[in-house]
C-alpha positions in Angstrom: 9.7 -57.6 -72.8 6.4 -58.5 -74.3 5.5 -60.6 -71.2 6.4 -57.8 -68.8 4.5 -55.3 -70.8 1.5 -57.5 -70.9 1.6 -58.0 -67.1 1.7 -54.2 -66.7 -1.2 -53.5 -69.1 -3.5 -56.1 -67.5 -2.8 -55.2 -63.9 -5.6 -53.5 -61.9 -3.3 -50.6 -61.0 -2.5 -49.7 -64.6 -6.0 -48.9 -65.8 -5.7 -45.2 -65.4 -2.0 -44.9 -66.1 -0.6 -43.3 -69.3 1.2 -45.4 -71.9 4.5 -43.9 -70.8 3.9 -44.8 -67.1 2.9 -48.3 -68.1 6.1 -48.7 -70.1 8.2 -47.5 -67.2 6.3 -49.9 -64.8 6.8 -52.8 -67.1 10.6 -52.4 -67.0 10.6 -53.0 -63.3 8.5 -56.2 -63.4 9.7 -59.8 -63.1 8.0 -63.1 -62.4 8.7 -65.9 -59.9 7.2 -69.3 -59.3 6.4 -70.7 -55.9 5.4 -74.3 -55.2 2.4 -75.2 -53.0 3.3 -74.8 -49.3 6.4 -72.7 -49.9 7.1 -69.4 -48.3 7.2 -66.3 -50.4 8.8 -64.6 -47.4 8.8 -65.0 -43.6 7.8 -62.5 -41.0 10.8 -60.2 -40.5 12.2 -60.7 -44.0 12.9 -57.7 -46.2 11.1 -58.2 -49.5 11.9 -55.2 -51.8 9.1 -55.9 -54.2 5.5 -55.0 -54.6 3.8 -58.3 -55.3 0.8 -59.4 -57.5 -0.7 -62.8 -58.0 -0.7 -63.8 -61.7 -2.0 -67.4 -61.0 -2.4 -69.2 -57.7 -3.3 -68.3 -54.1 -1.3 -66.7 -51.3 -2.1 -66.5 -47.6 -1.0 -63.5 -45.6 -0.7 -64.5 -42.0 1.2 -64.4 -38.7 1.8 -66.3 -35.5 1.6 -64.5 -32.2 4.2 -64.9 -29.4 1.6 -67.2 -27.7 1.6 -69.4 -30.8 -1.8 -68.4 -32.1 -2.0 -68.3 -35.9 -4.0 -65.6 -37.5 -4.8 -65.1 -41.2 -5.0 -61.4 -42.3 -6.0 -62.0 -45.9 -5.9 -64.2 -48.9 -4.7 -63.0 -52.3 -5.8 -64.6 -55.5 -5.2 -64.0 -59.2 -5.2 -60.3 -60.0 -4.6 -59.2 -56.4 -1.6 -57.0 -55.4 -0.4 -56.6 -51.8 2.5 -55.4 -49.7 2.4 -51.7 -50.7 2.5 -50.6 -47.0 5.8 -52.4 -46.4 7.3 -51.2 -49.7 6.3 -47.6 -49.0 7.9 -47.7 -45.5 10.9 -49.7 -46.7 10.5 -52.1 -43.7 10.6 -55.8 -43.1 7.4 -57.7 -43.5 5.3 -58.1 -40.4 3.6 -61.3 -41.7 4.3 -64.6 -43.5 3.4 -65.1 -47.1 2.7 -68.7 -48.0 1.7 -70.1 -51.4 -1.4 -72.3 -50.8 -1.1 -73.8 -54.3 1.5 -73.6 -57.1 1.6 -69.8 -57.6 3.1 -67.4 -60.1 3.8 -63.9 -58.8 4.6 -60.6 -60.5 7.3 -58.7 -58.6 7.7 -55.0 -59.1 11.0 -53.5 -57.9 10.8 -51.0 -55.1 12.6 -48.4 -57.2 9.9 -48.7 -59.9 7.1 -48.6 -57.3 8.5 -45.5 -55.8 8.9 -43.8 -59.2 5.2 -44.4 -59.8 4.3 -43.2 -56.3 6.3 -40.0 -56.8 5.2 -39.2 -60.4 1.8 -40.8 -61.2 -1.4 -39.2 -59.9 -3.4 -42.1 -61.3 -1.2 -44.6 -59.5 -1.6 -42.7 -56.2 -5.4 -42.8 -56.6 -5.2 -46.5 -57.0 -3.0 -46.8 -53.9 -5.4 -44.8 -51.8 -8.3 -47.0 -52.8 -6.3 -50.1 -52.2 -4.9 -49.1 -48.8 -8.4 -48.0 -47.6 -10.0 -51.3 -48.6 -7.2 -53.3 -47.2 -7.4 -51.5 -43.8 -11.1 -52.2 -43.6 -10.4 -55.8 -44.4 -7.8 -56.2 -41.7 -10.0 -54.5 -39.1 -12.8 -56.9 -40.0 -10.5 -59.8 -39.7 -9.9 -59.0 -36.0 -13.6 -59.0 -35.5 -14.0 -62.3 -37.3 -11.4 -64.0 -35.2 -12.9 -62.8 -31.9 -16.6 -63.1 -32.3 -17.6 -65.2 -35.3 -18.2 -68.9 -35.3 -16.3 -71.1 -37.8 -19.0 -71.1 -40.5 -19.2 -67.3 -40.4 -15.4 -67.1 -40.7 -15.6 -69.4 -43.7 -18.2 -67.1 -45.3 -16.4 -63.9 -44.6 -13.0 -65.2 -45.8 -14.6 -66.4 -49.0 -16.2 -63.0 -49.5 -12.7 -61.4 -49.7 -12.2 -62.7 -53.2 -15.3 -61.0 -54.5 -14.3 -57.5 -53.3 -14.9 -55.3 -56.3 -12.0 -52.9 -55.4 -9.3 -55.6 -54.7 -10.5 -58.1 -57.3 -12.6 -56.3 -59.9 -12.5 -59.1 -62.5 -13.5 -62.0 -60.2 -17.1 -62.3 -61.4 -19.4 -64.6 -59.4 -17.3 -67.7 -59.0 -13.9 -68.7 -57.8 -11.7 -71.8 -58.0 -10.7 -72.7 -54.5 -10.6 -76.0 -52.6 -12.0 -76.8 -49.2 -8.5 -77.3 -47.9 -7.4 -73.8 -49.1 -10.5 -72.2 -47.7 -10.0 -73.9 -44.4 -6.4 -72.7 -44.2 -7.6 -69.1 -44.9 -10.4 -69.3 -42.3 -8.3 -71.1 -39.7 -10.6 -74.2 -39.6 -10.1 -77.8 -40.7 -11.1 -79.0 -44.2 -14.0 -80.9 -42.6 -15.3 -77.8 -41.0 -14.9 -75.9 -44.3 -16.8 -78.6 -46.1 -19.7 -78.7 -43.6 -19.9 -74.9 -43.6 -20.1 -74.8 -47.4 -22.8 -77.4 -47.4 -24.9 -75.4 -44.9 -24.3 -72.1 -46.8 -25.4 -73.9 -49.9 -28.6 -75.1 -48.2 -29.2 -71.5 -47.1 -29.0 -70.3 -50.7 -25.9 -68.2 -50.2 -23.7 -70.0 -52.6 -23.3 -73.2 -54.8 -20.3 -75.4 -54.1 -18.9 -77.7 -56.8 -15.7 -79.7 -56.8 -12.9 -77.0 -56.5 -15.3 -74.2 -57.5 -17.6 -71.9 -55.6 -20.3 -69.8 -57.1 -21.7 -66.9 -55.0 -25.5 -66.4 -55.3 -25.9 -63.7 -52.6 -22.7 -61.7 -52.1 -24.2 -59.4 -49.5 -25.4 -62.3 -47.4 -21.9 -63.9 -47.7 -20.1 -60.6 -46.8 -22.4 -59.9 -43.8 -22.7 -63.5 -42.6 -22.9 -63.9 -38.8 -24.3 -67.4 -38.5 
């Protein structure tokens, strides 16, 4: 019970909730572990949980009928996703893949819906989250169509410094070149070269498995 209560109290959605609401939310939480490369769910699956990343990294993606792969978003520690599918009680329209060993917090749909129907603070959070996520998805379509690989690497990296979706990230993140390449839809070699060039331009500093952002606005707006 302590672990679930701690998960609830440290989650970004609980910051404006009352103690009673947090207690109710904690009773609907559980945790699951996923190994690197494994699917949390496949496109078309029904996943009756709202999902948060406790540790690890998840890719939200899909493959078109023509076979083209497209990444919609990456979710790192502290991020929650899937509220749209939970609200509509529908199968997922994307694949969820763990890019590294990942620990997820899973909130039962019944608990999620109770908060949705009874908590004004939770609804304020959902509005902010859905608005930000919609903007992110629209931008992703733009990235895929008009940006070169280096710009896609920069924009995908900037996701993890979004102050609404990841308010506690700070200025650095632990992510490998392979993971960043998978999110941006480029090879590890292209991701490596892109990071080197972005570092030369003074946008970020890349160390082994860790990236520090120096100019977040430049990273978020990068066009090459």
